[in-house]
N, CA, C and O of each residue as an XYZ file, in Angstrom:
264
protein
N      15.086      5.710     45.418
C      15.858      5.792     44.149
C      16.109      7.774     43.989
O      15.572      8.706     44.588
N      16.828      7.740     43.248
C      17.270      9.108     43.145
C      17.444      9.720     42.031
O      17.798      8.976     41.116
N      17.325     10.802     41.775
C      16.869     11.822     40.152
C      17.637     11.291     38.959
O      17.349     11.571     37.795
N      18.710     10.445     39.361
C      19.444      9.993     38.147
C      18.933      9.042     37.754
O      18.833      8.780     36.555
N      18.419      8.185     38.873
C      17.945      6.840     38.552
C      16.680      7.310     37.571
O      16.624      7.089     36.362
N      15.832      7.902     38.245
C      14.418      8.232     37.773
C      14.400      8.569     36.234
O      13.561      8.198     35.414
N      16.044      9.732     35.921
C      15.746     10.278     34.717
C      16.413      8.817     33.081
O      16.207      8.736     31.870
N      16.960      8.256     33.794
C      18.299      7.000     33.131
C      16.676      6.155     32.827
O      16.505      5.782     31.666
N      15.588      5.885     33.799
C      14.627      5.098     33.693
C      13.452      5.965     32.490
O      12.944      5.356     31.548
N      13.214      7.315     32.748
C      12.680      7.750     31.799
C      13.012      7.963     30.196
O      12.209      8.331     29.339
N      14.003      7.730     30.066
C      14.939      7.853     28.993
C      15.022      6.862     28.542
O      14.860      6.825     27.322
N      15.305      5.592     29.248
C      14.404      4.188     28.449
C      13.449      4.226     28.250
O      13.269      4.117     27.037
N      12.334      4.361     28.937
C      11.105      4.432     28.995
C      10.694      4.876     27.050
O      10.217      4.206     26.134
N      11.188      6.314     27.154
C      10.819      6.982     25.943
C      11.684      6.346     24.347
O      11.187      6.235     23.226
N      12.852      6.078     24.724
C      13.478      5.009     23.528
C      12.242      4.217     23.281
O      11.500      4.289     22.301
N      12.151      3.530     24.215
C      11.347      2.221     23.789
C      10.029      2.521     23.061
O       9.503      1.635     22.387
N       9.409      3.891     23.187
C       8.158      4.245     23.197
C       8.904      4.637     21.763
O       8.458      3.888     20.894
N       9.899      5.567     21.219
C      10.476      6.131     20.169
C      10.362      4.715     18.941
O       9.649      4.726     17.937
N      11.352      3.486     19.421
C      11.135      2.536     18.828
C       9.749      1.754     17.918
O       9.654      1.375     16.750
N       8.563      1.740     19.359
C       7.222      1.177     18.994
C       6.768      2.306     17.734
O       5.937      2.064     16.859
N       7.287      3.167     17.840
C       6.354      4.562     16.937
C       7.344      3.890     15.634
O       6.746      3.551     14.613
N       8.671      3.733     15.693
C       9.432      3.535     14.102
C       8.652      2.413     13.465
O       8.249      2.235     12.315
N       8.549      1.565     14.815
C       8.167      0.162     14.080
C       6.447      0.079     13.660
O       5.994     -0.719     12.840
N       5.785      0.909     14.286
C       4.558      1.300     13.401
C       4.584      1.729     12.571
O       4.094      1.038     11.678
N       5.041      2.915     12.190
C       5.026      3.896     11.159
C       5.987      2.898      9.761
O       5.912      3.067      8.544
N       6.642      2.112     10.368
C       7.324      0.992      9.060
C       6.419      0.064      8.565
O       6.374     -0.319      7.396
N       5.551     -0.363      9.661
C       4.633     -1.404      9.133
C       3.174     -0.633      8.181
O       2.642     -1.197      7.225
N       2.753      0.723      8.722
C       2.076      1.596      7.904
C       2.685      1.638      6.633
O       2.173      1.188      5.607
N       3.935      2.261      6.727
C       4.476      2.379      4.921
C       4.619      1.232      4.455
O       4.435      1.236      3.238
N       4.932     -0.030      4.979
C       4.399     -1.714      4.237
C       3.373     -1.883      3.813
O       3.187     -2.558      2.800
N       2.396     -1.283      4.514
C       0.910     -1.466      4.185
C       0.656     -0.908      3.237
O       0.019     -1.484      2.356
N       1.120      0.576      3.074
C       0.630      1.639      2.025
C       1.360      1.044      0.578
O       0.662      0.880     -0.422
N       2.345      0.841      0.574
C       3.347      0.242     -0.246
C       2.549     -1.180     -1.077
O       2.650     -1.422     -2.279
N       1.884     -1.864     -0.224
C       0.959     -3.046     -0.740
C      -0.515     -2.301     -1.483
O      -1.027     -2.640     -2.550
N      -0.886     -1.420     -0.732
C      -1.982     -1.073     -1.371
C      -1.680     -0.145     -2.746
O      -2.634      0.003     -3.510
N      -0.519      0.424     -3.062
C      -0.396      0.538     -3.894
C       0.070     -0.326     -5.188
O      -0.042      0.143     -6.321
N       0.530     -1.451     -4.977
C       0.633     -2.409     -6.229
C      -0.448     -3.130     -6.157
O      -0.522     -3.898     -7.116
N      -1.558     -3.231     -5.227
C      -2.783     -3.928     -5.486
C      -3.094     -2.847     -6.631
O      -2.718     -3.099     -7.776
N      -3.719     -1.743     -6.373
C      -4.210     -0.605     -7.214
C      -2.941     -0.482     -8.698
O      -3.310     -0.477     -9.873
N      -2.028     -0.429     -8.422
C      -1.355     -1.171     -9.911
C      -1.888     -1.946    -10.685
O      -2.277     -1.736    -11.834
N      -1.929     -3.145     -9.892
C      -2.442     -4.526    -10.735
C      -3.486     -4.463    -11.136
O      -3.793     -4.997    -12.202
N      -4.395     -3.740    -10.339
C      -6.413     -3.302    -10.779
C      -6.414     -2.244    -11.997
O      -7.453     -2.011    -12.615
N      -5.062     -1.550    -12.339
C      -5.311     -0.344    -13.061
C      -4.958     -1.456    -14.436
O      -5.599     -1.345    -15.481
N      -3.741     -2.633    -14.250
C      -3.432     -3.257    -15.389
C      -4.604     -3.897    -15.874
O      -4.939     -3.897    -17.059
N      -5.231     -4.449    -14.935
C      -6.594     -5.730    -15.466
C      -7.563     -4.637    -16.077
O      -7.873     -4.874    -17.245
N      -8.055     -3.597    -15.579
C      -9.362     -2.720    -15.877
C      -8.283     -2.244    -17.468
O      -8.942     -2.432    -18.491
N      -7.308     -1.877    -17.656
C      -6.315     -1.864    -19.064
C      -6.925     -2.908    -20.235
O      -7.576     -2.703    -21.260
N      -6.364     -4.217    -19.546
C      -6.798     -5.269    -20.091
C      -8.333     -5.628    -20.791
O      -8.696     -5.918    -21.931
N      -8.914     -5.474    -19.686
C     -10.154     -5.486    -19.865
C     -11.016     -4.403    -21.151
O     -11.866     -4.747    -21.971
N     -10.607     -3.488    -20.994
C     -11.062     -2.330    -21.767
C     -10.084     -2.713    -23.297
O     -10.545     -2.272    -24.350
N      -9.084     -3.328    -23.336
C      -8.582     -4.001    -24.530
C      -9.410     -4.803    -25.292
O      -9.851     -4.505    -26.402
N      -9.649     -5.987    -24.584
C     -10.642     -7.070    -24.418
C     -12.021     -5.927    -25.007
O     -11.953     -5.864    -26.235
N     -12.944     -5.242    -24.569
C     -13.829     -4.928    -25.042
C     -13.834     -4.222    -26.613
O     -14.582     -4.506    -27.549
N     -12.829     -3.293    -26.571
C     -12.379     -3.003    -28.128
C     -12.332     -3.793    -29.021
O     -12.790     -3.451    -30.111
N     -11.770     -5.091    -28.854
C     -11.889     -5.705    -29.837
C     -12.963     -6.673    -29.762
O     -12.965     -7.486    -30.686
N     -13.924     -6.797    -28.850
C     -15.370     -7.277    -28.964
C     -16.114     -6.268    -29.997
O     -17.018     -6.497    -30.801
N     -15.528     -5.264    -29.740
C     -16.669     -3.903    -30.343
C     -15.998     -4.220    -31.573
O     -16.924     -4.218    -32.383
N     -14.809     -4.526    -32.280
C     -14.509     -4.405    -33.805
C     -14.989     -5.760    -34.263
O     -15.434     -5.979    -35.389
N     -14.865     -6.628    -33.324
C     -15.384     -7.827    -34.252
C     -16.820     -7.534    -34.678
O     -17.256     -7.627    -35.825
N     -17.517     -7.152    -33.542
C     -19.141     -6.920    -33.479
C     -19.361     -5.853    -34.937
O     -20.381     -5.777    -35.621
N     -18.254     -5.208    -35.102
C     -18.816     -4.190    -36.134
C     -18.547     -4.856    -37.871
O     -19.237     -4.559    -38.846
N     -17.395     -5.772    -37.861
C     -17.333     -6.702    -39.032
C     -18.434     -7.657    -38.938
O     -18.626     -8.051    -40.088
N     -19.321     -8.273    -38.072
C     -20.331     -8.883    -38.090
C     -21.363     -8.459    -38.442
O     -22.283     -9.145    -38.888
N     -21.367     -6.977    -38.259
C     -22.835     -6.267    -38.538
C     -22.129     -5.968    -40.169
O     -22.982     -5.636    -40.992
N     -21.310     -6.016    -40.472
C     -21.190     -5.660    -42.161
C     -21.177     -6.813    -42.666
O     -21.331     -6.710    -43.883
N     -21.059     -7.972    -42.308
C     -21.657     -9.144    -43.350
C     -23.314     -9.622    -43.395
O     -23.686    -10.489    -44.186
Protein backbone atom coordinates (compact mmCIF):
# COMPACT_ATOMS: atom_id res chain seq x y z
CA UNK A 1 0.00 0.00 0.00
CA UNK A 2 1.53 3.30 -0.96
CA UNK A 3 1.42 6.56 0.96
CA UNK A 4 -1.44 7.97 -1.13
CA UNK A 5 -3.67 5.01 -0.27
CA UNK A 6 -2.77 5.34 3.41
CA UNK A 7 -3.59 9.07 3.33
CA UNK A 8 -6.90 8.41 1.60
CA UNK A 9 -7.87 5.77 4.17
CA UNK A 10 -6.90 8.09 7.01
CA UNK A 11 -8.98 10.92 5.54
CA UNK A 12 -11.98 8.62 5.20
CA UNK A 13 -11.52 7.44 8.77
CA UNK A 14 -11.32 11.00 10.10
CA UNK A 15 -14.42 11.96 8.08
CA UNK A 16 -16.33 9.07 9.67
CA UNK A 17 -15.16 10.11 13.13
CA UNK A 18 -16.28 13.67 12.49
CA UNK A 19 -19.70 12.48 11.31
CA UNK A 20 -20.01 10.37 14.44
CA UNK A 21 -19.10 13.34 16.63
CA UNK A 22 -21.67 15.50 14.85
CA UNK A 23 -24.36 12.86 15.37
CA UNK A 24 -23.47 12.65 19.06
CA UNK A 25 -23.62 16.44 19.43
CA UNK A 26 -27.00 16.53 17.70
CA UNK A 27 -28.28 13.86 20.07
CA UNK A 28 -26.95 15.73 23.09
CA UNK A 29 -28.53 18.98 21.87
CA UNK A 30 -31.82 17.17 21.36
CA UNK A 31 -31.68 15.76 24.89
CA UNK A 32 -30.88 19.21 26.29
CA UNK A 33 -33.84 20.66 24.41
CA UNK A 34 -36.11 17.99 25.85
CA UNK A 35 -34.82 18.65 29.38
CA UNK A 36 -35.50 22.37 28.92
CA UNK A 37 -39.06 21.62 27.80
CA UNK A 38 -39.60 19.39 30.84
CA UNK A 39 -38.23 22.12 33.12
CA UNK A 40 -40.62 24.63 31.55
CA UNK A 41 -43.57 22.29 32.07
CA UNK A 42 -42.57 21.76 35.70
CA UNK A 43 -42.33 25.52 36.20
CA UNK A 44 -45.83 25.92 34.75
CA UNK A 45 -47.12 23.21 37.09
CA UNK A 46 -45.46 24.91 40.08
CA UNK A 47 -47.08 28.22 39.10
CA UNK A 48 -50.49 26.57 38.89
CA UNK A 49 -50.01 24.94 42.29
CA UNK A 50 -49.04 28.33 43.74
CA UNK A 51 -52.24 29.87 42.31
CA UNK A 52 -54.29 27.05 43.83
CA UNK A 53 -52.55 27.53 47.20
CA UNK A 54 -53.35 31.24 47.07
CA UNK A 55 -57.02 30.53 46.31
CA UNK A 56 -57.17 28.06 49.19
CA UNK A 57 -55.67 30.70 51.49
CA UNK A 58 -58.31 33.22 50.33
CA UNK A 59 -61.10 30.72 50.98
CA UNK A 60 -59.71 29.86 54.42
CA UNK A 61 -59.56 33.57 55.34
CA UNK A 62 -63.20 33.98 54.28
CA UNK A 63 -64.17 30.95 56.33
CA UNK A 64 -62.35 32.38 59.36
CA UNK A 65 -64.40 35.58 59.03
CA UNK A 66 -67.68 33.66 59.21
